[in-house]
ZAMARGU-4260 file (C-alpha; in steps of 0.2 Angstrom, whole numbers, plus 5000, padded with zeros to 4 digits):
<rodrens>
0) 5001/5000/5000 | 5014/5012/5005 | 5023/5010/4987 | 5006/5012/4978 | 5003/5027/4988
5) 5021/5034/4985 | 5018/5031/4965 | 5002/5041/4966 | 5011/5055/4975 | 5025/5054/4962
10) 5012/5057/4948 | 5004/5070/4956 | 5020/5079/4960 | 5024/5077/4941 | 5008/5085/4935
15) 5011/5100/4948 | 5027/5103/4938 | 5020/5101/4920 | 5016/5119/4919 | 5034/5123/4923
20) 5040/5115/4906 | 5030/5130/4897 | 5038/5142/4908 | 5048/5157/4899 | 5059/5157/4914
25) 5072/5144/4908 | 5077/5140/4927 | 5059/5135/4931 | 5058/5125/4914 | 5075/5117/4918
30) 5069/5112/4935 | 5052/5104/4929 | 5062/5095/4915 | 5075/5087/4927 | 5061/5082/4938
35) 5052/5073/4924 | 5068/5065/4918 | 5073/5058/4934 | 5054/5052/4938 | 5053/5041/4921
40) 5070/5033/4924 | 5067/5014/4926 | 5049/5015/4926 | 5038/5011/4911 | 5023/5017/4921
45) 5029/5034/4923 | 5035/5035/4905 | 5018/5030/4900 | 5010/5043/4911 | 5022/5057/4904
50) 5018/5051/4886 | 5000/5052/4889 | 5001/5070/4896 | 5007/5076/4879 | 5023/5082/4885
55) 5033/5075/4869 | 5029/5090/4858 | 5035/5102/4871 | 5052/5091/4873 | 5054/5093/4854
60) 5051/5111/4855 | 5066/5113/4868 | 5077/5102/4858 | 5074/5115/4842 | 5079/5129/4854
65) 5097/5122/4857 | 5105/5137/4848 | 5096/5150/4858 | 5105/5159/4872 | 5101/5151/4890
70) 5094/5135/4881 | 5107/5124/4878 | 5105/5114/4895 | 5085/5113/4891 | 5089/5105/4874
75) 5101/5094/4881 | 5090/5088/4896 | 5075/5086/4884 | 5085/5075/4873 | 5091/5065/4888
80) 5071/5063/4893 | 5068/5058/4876 | 5082/5044/4877 | 5074/5038/4894 | 5057/5038/4886
85) 5063/5027/4871 | 5069/5013/4883 | 5051/5010/4888 | 5039/4998/4878 | 5037/4998/4859
90) 5021/5008/4860 | 5031/5022/4869 | 5044/5022/4855 | 5030/5022/4842 | 5023/5038/4849
95) 5040/5045/4849 | 5044/5041/4831 | 5026/5047/4826 | 5030/5064/4834 | 5044/5066/4821
100) 5058/5067/4835 | 5070/5056/4825 | 5072/5069/4811 | 5075/5082/4824 | 5088/5072/4832
105) 5097/5069/4817 | 5097/5087/4812 | 5104/5091/4829 | 5120/5079/4827 | 5127/5095/4817
110) 5128/5105/4833 | 5144/5112/4839 | 5141/5106/4856 | 5149/5089/4858 | 5140/5084/4873
115) 5122/5088/4865 | 5128/5078/4850 | 5132/5063/4860 | 5115/5065/4869 | 5106/5065/4852
120) 5116/5050/4845 | 5113/5040/4861 | 5094/5044/4860 | 5094/5039/4841 | 5102/5022/4844
125) 5089/5018/4857 | 5075/5024/4845 | 5082/5015/4829 | 5085/4998/4838 | 5066/4996/4842
130) 5055/4985/4831 | 5043/4999/4829 | 5055/5010/4819 | 5053/5010/4801 | 5066/5001/4791
135) 5078/5013/4780 | 5072/5029/4790 | 5089/5036/4787 | 5088/5033/4769 | 5072/5042/4767
140) 5079/5056/4776 | 5094/5056/4766 | 5083/5058/4750 | 5073/5072/4755 | 5082/5086/4748
145) 5097/5089/4738 | 5103/5102/4752 | 5118/5096/4760 | 5110/5100/4776 | 5099/5084/4773
150) 5114/5073/4768 | 5113/5064/4785 | 5123/5049/4780 | 5139/5056/4775 | 5138/5068/4790
155) 5136/5054/4802 | 5149/5043/4793 | 5162/5058/4795 | 5157/5061/4813 | 5161/5042/4817
160) 5177/5043/4808 | 5184/5060/4814 | 5176/5060/4833 | 5187/5053/4847 | 5172/5048/4857
165) 5170/5029/4857 | 5153/5033/4862 | 5149/5042/4847 | 5157/5028/4836 | 5147/5015/4844
170) 5131/5024/4842 | 5133/5028/4825 | 5138/5011/4820 | 5123/5004/4829 | 5112/5018/4821
175) 5118/5012/4803 | 5116/4994/4808 | 5098/4997/4814 | 5094/5008/4798 | 5100/4995/4787
180) 5091/4980/4791 | 5082/4980/4774 | 5092/4988/4761 | 5092/4987/4742 | 5108/4984/4732
185) 5108/5003/4727 | 5107/5009/4745 | 5120/4996/4751 | 5131/5004/4736 | 5128/5022/4742
190) 5135/5017/4760 | 5150/5009/4751 | 5154/5025/4741 | 5153/5036/4756 | 5167/5026/4763
195) 5158/5014/4775 | 5170/4999/4772 | 5185/5008/4777 | 5177/5016/4792 | 5170/4999/4798
200) 5188/4992/4797 | 5194/5006/4807 | 5180/5001/4821 | 5185/4983/4821 | 5202/4986/4825
205) 5199/4999/4840 | 5198/4985/4853 | 5183/4993/4861 | 5170/4978/4862 | 5154/4988/4860
210) 5161/4998/4844 | 5167/4981/4837 | 5150/4972/4839 | 5141/4987/4832 | 5152/4988/4817
215) 5150/4969/4814 | 5132/4970/4814 | 5133/4985/4802 | 5145/4975/4790 | 5133/4960/4790
220) 5119/4970/4784 | 5129/4981/4770 | 5137/4964/4763 | 5120/4955/4762 | 5117/4949/4744
225) 5129/4962/4737 | 5143/4955/4727 | 5151/4972/4724 | 5151/4978/4742 | 5157/4961/4748
230) 5171/4961/4736 | 5177/4978/4740 | 5177/4971/4759 | 5188/4956/4753 | 5201/4968/4747
235) 5201/4981/4760 | 5215/4982/4773 | 5217/4991/4790 | 5233/4992/4800 | 5242/4980/4787
240) 5228/4967/4789 | 5214/4962/4777 | 5196/4963/4784 | 5193/4945/4780 | 5208/4940/4791
245) 5201/4952/4804 | 5184/4944/4805 | 5193/4927/4806 | 5203/4933/4821 | 5186/4938/4829
250) 5180/4920/4827 | 5194/4914/4840 | 5187/4904/4855 | 5195/4917/4865 | 5183/4930/4859
255) 5165/4932/4866 | 5152/4920/4859 | 5143/4935/4851 | 5157/4942/4843 | 5162/4925/4836
260) 5144/4922/4830 | 5143/4939/4821 | 5160/4939/4813 | 5155/4921/4805 | 5138/4929/4800
265) 5149/4942/4791 | 5159/4929/4782 | 5143/4920/4777 | 5135/4934/4769 | 5152/4939/4759
270) 5152/4921/4754 | 5134/4919/4748 | 5137/4937/4739 | 5149/4928/4728 | 5165/4937/4734
275) 5171/4921/4741 | 5171/4903/4735 | 5164/4889/4745 | 5181/4880/4745 | 5190/4896/4753
280) 5199/4890/4769 | 5191/4903/4778 | 5174/4897/4775 | 5178/4878/4777 | 5190/4877/4791
285) 5184/4894/4801 | 5166/4900/4798 | 5158/4882/4797 | 5166/4875/4813 | 5162/4892/4821
290) 5144/4891/4817 | 5142/4873/4822 | 5151/4877/4839 | 5137/4891/4841 | 5124/4878/4840
295) 5130/4868/4855 | 5120/4868/4872 | 5134/4877/4882 | 5128/4893/4873 | 5114/4905/4876
300) 5098/4901/4867 | 5099/4916/4857 | 5116/4912/4851 | 5110/4895/4847 | 5096/4900/4837
305) 5106/4913/4827 | 5120/4900/4824 | 5109/4887/4818 | 5100/4900/4805 | 5116/4908/4799
310) 5122/4889/4797 | 5107/4887/4786 | 5111/4901/4775 | 5130/4896/4774 | 5126/4879/4767
315) 5110/4883/4758 | 5117/4880/4740 | 5134/4871/4741 | 5133/4851/4742 | 5151/4850/4748
320) 5148/4863/4763 | 5131/4852/4767 | 5142/4837/4767 | 5156/4844/4778 | 5144/4852/4790
325) 5133/4836/4792 | 5148/4827/4800 | 5155/4841/4809 | 5155/4839/4829 | 5138/4829/4830
330) 5129/4843/4821 | 5113/4833/4816 | 5109/4828/4835 | 5115/4846/4840 | 5100/4854/4830
335) 5088/4839/4835 | 5092/4847/4853 | 5085/4864/4847 | 5068/4857/4843 | 5067/4848/4860
340) 5071/4864/4870 | 5058/4870/4882 | 5058/4888/4891 | 5063/4887/4909 | 5049/4899/4911
345) 5030/4893/4913 | 5018/4896/4899 | 5011/4913/4899 | 4994/4904/4902 | 5000/4899/4919
350) 5007/4915/4928 | 4998/4915/4944 | 5001/4896/4946 | 5019/4898/4943 | 5022/4912/4955
355) 5011/4906/4969 | 4997/4918/4965 | 5009/4933/4967 | 5008/4948/4957 | 5017/4947/4941
360) 5027/4962/4936 | 5029/4969/4919 | 5047/4963/4919 | 5043/4946/4923 | 5029/4946/4908
365) 5042/4953/4896 | 5055/4939/4902 | 5041/4926/4899 | 5037/4933/4882 | 5055/4934/4877
370) 5057/4916/4882 | 5043/4910/4871 | 5050/4920/4857 | 5067/4912/4858 | 5059/4895/4859
375) 5051/4898/4842 | 5067/4906/4836 | 5076/4890/4840 | 5064/4879/4832 | 5064/4889/4815
380) 5083/4889/4815 | 5084/4871/4817 | 5071/4867/4804 | 5080/4879/4792 | 5097/4871/4795
385) 5090/4854/4792 | 5083/4859/4776 | 5099/4866/4770 | 5108/4851/4774 | 5097/4838/4766
390) 5094/4849/4751 | 5105/4837/4739 | 5112/4822/4748 | 5101/4807/4751 | 5114/4800/4765
395) 5112/4816/4774 | 5093/4816/4772 | 5092/4799/4778 | 5103/4803/4794 | 5091/4817/4798
400) 5076/4808/4796 | 5082/4794/4807 | 5085/4806/4821 | 5074/4802/4836 | 5057/4810/4835
405) 5062/4821/4821 | 5048/4818/4810 | 5036/4820/4824 | 5044/4838/4828 | 5041/4842/4809
410) 5023/4836/4809 | 5020/4846/4824 | 5027/4862/4817 | 5017/4861/4801 | 5002/4864/4814
415) 5012/4877/4824 | 5001/4893/4828 | 5018/4904/4824 | 5017/4906/4804 | 5037/4908/4804
420) 5038/4890/4812 | 5025/4883/4800 | 5035/4889/4785 | 5052/4883/4792 | 5044/4866/4796
425) 5038/4866/4779 | 5054/4870/4770 | 5062/4856/4780 | 5048/4844/4774 | 5051/4850/4757
430) 5070/4847/4758 | 5067/4829/4765 | 5053/4824/4753 | 5066/4823/4739 | 5071/4807/4746
435) 5062/4793/4736 | 5065/4780/4751 | 5058/4791/4763 | 5043/4795/4753 | 5038/4777/4753
440) 5042/4774/4771 | 5044/4787/4784 | 5031/4800/4776 | 5018/4786/4775 | 5021/4781/4793
445) 5019/4799/4799 | 5005/4804/4788 | 5012/4821/4783 | 4999/4823/4770 | 4986/4827/4784
450) 4995/4844/4790 | 5001/4848/4773 | 4984/4848/4766 | 4978/4859/4778 | 4991/4871/4775
455) 4986/4871/4758 | 4969/4881/4762 | 4969/4899/4765 | 4988/4900/4766 | 4998/4915/4762
460) 5007/4914/4744 | 5024/4911/4753 | 5018/4895/4762 | 5007/4890/4747 | 5023/4890/4736
465) 5033/4879/4748 | 5017/4868/4751 | 5014/4866/4732 | 5033/4862/4729 | 5032/4848/4743
470) 5016/4843/4735 | 5025/4840/4718 | 5036/4827/4727 | 5022/4819/4736 | 5012/4816/4720
475) 5026/4805/4711 | 5020/4788/4705 | 5030/4779/4719 | 5024/4789/4734 | 5010/4782/4744
480) 5004/4799/4749 | 4998/4801/4731 | 4981/4793/4733 | 4977/4802/4749 | 4977/4819/4739
485) 4969/4812/4725 | 4954/4808/4735 | 4953/4825/4744 | 4951/4838/4730 | 4970/4840/4726
490) 4966/4841/4707 | 4955/4856/4708 | 4966/4865/4721 | 4982/4863/4709 | 4972/4868/4693
495) 4967/4884/4703 | 4986/4887/4706 | 4989/4887/4687 | 4978/4902/4686 | 4988/4912/4698
500) 4997/4928/4695 | 5012/4923/4703 | 5024/4912/4691 | 5031/4902/4705 | 5013/4896/4710
505) 5008/4892/4691 | 5024/4881/4690 | 5021/4871/4705 | 5001/4868/4700 | 5007/4862/4682
510) 5022/4853/4690 | 5011/4844/4702 | 4997/4839/4689 | 5012/4832/4678 | 5018/4821/4692
515) 5000/4817/4696 | 4996/4811/4678 | 5011/4800/4676 | 5005/4781/4675 | 4989/4787/4682
520) 4973/4779/4679 | 4960/4786/4666 | 4949/4792/4678 | 4963/4803/4687 | 4967/4810/4669
525) 4949/4814/4665 | 4949/4823/4682 | 4963/4833/4677 | 4957/4837/4660 | 4939/4841/4665
530) 4946/4852/4679 | 4960/4862/4669 | 4951/4863/4653 | 4959/4865/4636 | 4958/4884/4636
535) 4968/4885/4651 | 4981/4873/4644 | 4983/4884/4628 | 4985/4899/4641 | 5000/4889/4651
540) 5007/4885/4633 | 5009/4904/4630 | 5017/4907/4648 | 5032/4918/4648 | 5040/4907/4660
545) 5049/4893/4649 | 5048/4881/4665 | 5030/4882/4666 | 5028/4880/4647 | 5040/4864/4648
550) 5030/4857/4663 | 5013/4859/4654 | 5020/4849/4639 | 5026/4836/4651 | 5008/4836/4658
555) 5002/4833/4641 | 5015/4819/4638 | 5009/4811/4653 | 4990/4813/4650 | 4994/4806/4633
560) 5002/4789/4637 | 4996/4771/4637 | 4986/4766/4621 | 4967/4766/4628 | 4970/4782/4636
565) 4978/4790/4621 | 4964/4785/4610 | 4950/4791/4624 | 4958/4808/4627 | 4961/4812/4609
570) 4943/4806/4604 | 4937/4820/4616 | 4951/4833/4614 | 4961/4829/4599 | 4958/4844/4589
575) 4963/4856/4603 | 4978/4844/4607 | 4984/4845/4589 | 4982/4865/4589 | 4992/4865/4605
580) 5007/4855/4597 | 5006/4865/4581 | 5008/4881/4591 | 5024/4874/4599 | 5031/4868/4583
585) 5028/4885/4574 | 5032/4896/4588 | 5049/4904/4592 | 5054/4891/4605 | 5070/4883/4611
590) 5075/4865/4604 | 5071/4857/4621 | 5053/4864/4621 | 5050/4859/4603 | 5058/4841/4607
595) 5044/4839/4621 | 5031/4844/4608 | 5037/4831/4596 | 5037/4818/4610 | 5019/4822/4613
600) 5016/4818/4593 | 5025/4802/4596 | 5013/4796/4610 | 4998/4802/4599 | 5005/4791/4585
605) 5006/4776/4597 | 4987/4776/4599 | 4976/4764/4588 | 4964/4777/4582 | 4972/4793/4588
610) 4988/4791/4575 | 4974/4797/4561 | 4975/4815/4569 | 4993/4815/4563 | 4990/4806/4546
615) 4975/4816/4541 | 4986/4833/4543 | 4997/4835/4529 | 5005/4850/4536 | 5010/4840/4552
620) 5018/4826/4541 | 5028/4838/4532 | 5034/4845/4549 | 5039/4828/4554 | 5050/4826/4539
625) 5058/4843/4540 | 5062/4839/4559 | 5069/4822/4553 | 5084/4832/4544 | 5085/4846/4558
630) 5102/4852/4564 | 5098/4847/4580 | 5100/4828/4584 | 5086/4828/4598 | 5073/4834/4587
635) 5079/4822/4573 | 5077/4807/4586 | 5060/4814/4592 | 5053/4816/4574 | 5060/4799/4569
640) 5053/4790/4584 | 5035/4797/4580 | 5037/4790/4561 | 5042/4773/4568 | 5026/4773/4579
645) 5015/4778/4564 | 5022/4765/4553 | 5023/4750/4565 | 5020/4736/4555 | 5010/4724/4568
650) 4996/4737/4569 | 4980/4738/4559 | 4982/4750/4543 | 5000/4749/4543 | 5003/4746/4525
655) 4992/4760/4520 | 5002/4773/4532 | 5019/4766/4526 | 5014/4769/4508 | 5008/4786/4511
660) 5024/4791/4520 | 5034/4782/4507 | 5026/4794/4494 | 5032/4809/4505 | 5050/4803/4504
665) 5051/4797/4522 | 5059/4780/4517 | 5073/4789/4508 | 5077/4802/4522 | 5078/4786/4534
670) 5092/4779/4523 | 5101/4795/4522 | 5100/4795/4541 | 5110/4779/4543 | 5125/4789/4541
675) 5123/4797/4558 | 5137/4797/4571 | 5123/4797/4584 | 5120/4780/4592 | 5103/4784/4597
680) 5096/4791/4582 | 5104/4777/4572 | 5096/4765/4582 | 5078/4774/4579 | 5082/4775/4562
685) 5085/4756/4559 | 5069/4752/4569 | 5059/4763/4558 | 5067/4755/4542 | 5063/4738/4549
690) 5045/4741/4550 | 5046/4746/4531 | 5055/4730/4528 | 5041/4720/4537
</rodrens>
């Protein structure tokens, strides 16, 4: 009761002094300001009370008076008060940002008063590190005008380079790191052109830990997916030592865990940007082992989470790095342990029971919330790392899947309430679904199609893209999961994907339908054709994405397989199918695309009644003869195979078809092709000539 009364007394006392802020007497105003500043230190409740009292606009007004006589102390105290308010909740920071205080603080970093500048930088550092701060705020400010007054970035960099204060250097490095979390290549290049890399190098060698850590975070952001900047880093030297070697030295086990991790993250970004090769010793023997070490149990949970996520990025595209990492210091069980992690704090739903019905402080609530976030981060990072490790190697996938309870964690992750966890678990499942053996066994045992099917409905585009990619693998003919999707409306869902504006979704939809149609029964093929429609097939054959076009042709080829199926489909859609093939053969397409069209013709020629669609089309027969003499041997092989199917001697009407094609000079063309050096074409030609002889 006494504490509560004291708080109310403080609030009342502050209210009594609010009017002092607006006094024209600088002494009275300064006294009120200092009282408020002292009152809000360490108390989010008091911070909220001050903000709700609309004091912030007056604080900004006082900051802007910094150059007036007798107002310097007022401006400095106002900035210190803003800095304290910025250490409150995210809601408090949002109010400060909406008030426009960031622009005011940036402008005042040009003051000649060193102490005032330092106070402004401290406040900016705190505000810009908040999740509520809009990304690229510094760049937005930088682009406001051409007037040098507004060129904030070069001014801040110059200030960090010339000023002796380590506080200023650390603040500016943190401001830049926080402001550059989402940058375009153009913005990264702007920073590079202003001399950021040489400045960062100088900050890395000054031996002040806070400055070094801020510089490392900044470096990771500026190098991310930018080969030009990363190459500049590789070639930069400071105190006779290259920046790459500086980063390697910072991965020494004598350094703090956080420094080792961020240095390894910088090297990862430089490598992934293309400035270093995957076989570089600094990547294989230093960066990779450091990241594996950061995943160990003896590290803090946040370090383990970031270590696993960075490791996932490092190994994502290179098979050799994946293989090396998978056998490095028991990595697979180490990552699996991240999925088992449970917060030491009780669930947020059990506050009162956890603390014997004692009141829960705001600090405790924040700690519990952070524990929940960290647990999610660890799961997401582990799933991402497994996805990268298993991307290309069957043996690694087998070892991952055989890890105790891993598939249970993945299936559970697919239904996690956190969307990021669902997505990372899905990416892991997609990577592991490339295993033919596991599709037949483990995936069947764990019924992965159930949560995957649920994800496909009302999902975001990102989840839908990965889920449909996974579905492509689960619909292969040898996968037991195929029938489960066929029985539950998968055809309609996939056909809908082919109509989406996003190229990746259209591709996945067609790809999955192609896999579904392979060696399928007639009922399944009819479902696909009826749901997709010939009009949509034509649209897909005109798709600007060549991969989608190729998969659409693959779909047609799979639909038109098995003699009875070919005849049935051509009896219903023969005219449209032939139009589609002609569209491709007469279009300006790559040879691989035209080869697929010729293979579709070869399948049609294999039908009993369907082959008449070719024989009755004079233009199509002429196209076949022209492709028999094409400069591309693959097109010659496909055209010859089609001819062979048309004249197969054991089928009814073969004599008539042979006579017709002889009249067109096909027999002579085949004899000419016997001189080919290509063994496959030679065999095709020899088979076709045998049909004429029979």
